[in-house]
N, C-alpha and C positions, 0 to 999 in steps of 0.2 A: 504493499500500500505508499503511495507517495504522501511525501508529510506535506503541508498547505506551505508553504512560506512564509517566511516573518517578514511582517512587512509593520511599520513606521508609521502613524498617519498624525497629522496636527487636528488636535481638538477641534481648533476653534477652525478650520477651513477645510476638516476633512478631505486634506490633500497628500496623497500618500509623499512620505520624504525621504522613507530607505524600504529597500527590497532585496533580501535573501534568498534568490534565485538566480539556478542556469538560465532562466527567461530574464534578459536583458530591456530593463524596463525604456521610457522616452529619458532624453538625454538632464530633466530638470528634475530626477529622482535618482538620489545616491543607491548604486548598483552595487551589491555585496555578492559574489558568484561563490556563492556557499549552499549546502542544504543546510536547513533549520538547525539539526542537533550540530552541525558543526560551527554555523555563528555563532552561538549558544556557547559553544567550548570557550571562541575566539573573542567574545564579549566576557565571560567569566577571567577568562586569559589578562583582558587588559585590566578589568578594574581589579586584579589582583593585585599585578604590576604598578597602575598608580598609588595600591595602596602601600603597597611596600615603599615608595618612593615617598610618602608622607601626602599623600590626599590626605586636604584640598591644598595644603599649603606650601604643591612643588613646583613651581616655577621651573622650566623647561624639560621638566619629567615623560614629556611624550618625546621629544629629543627633538633635533634641529627642523624633519619636515614638518613639526607640527606648526611650526615661526612662518612658514613658507604659503605665500597665497593658493588655497585648493583650485587646481583644473580637471572640472569634471573627465572631462576629452581626453586628457594628457594621460589622467588613473587609467579610463577605461582603456585606450591604446595601451598602455603597458600589460594589464590584464590579459587581454583579447594575445599578447604577445607573448605570455608566461614567465615576465619583469616583474620586478618587486613594483611594488605599487607607492614607494616613494619616489616622490617627485623631485 
């Protein structure tokens, strides 16, 4: 049985913000090409890393990539090419 995709929806606008699925959404939705169980595992690992780094008082704890402007188009090209999603 296929898992339901993990979706984050803005409660005020009902707009899809994030989709964890192998089906690529429109470019204005953050795409995470993982199965739901893999996505939850990644979210947990990231949360634990932030907590270990002293969250919420950890300036720069997300790495140098977090300080750069986000480029969804470049990120998707990297994902399609099997490259790191760091920009």
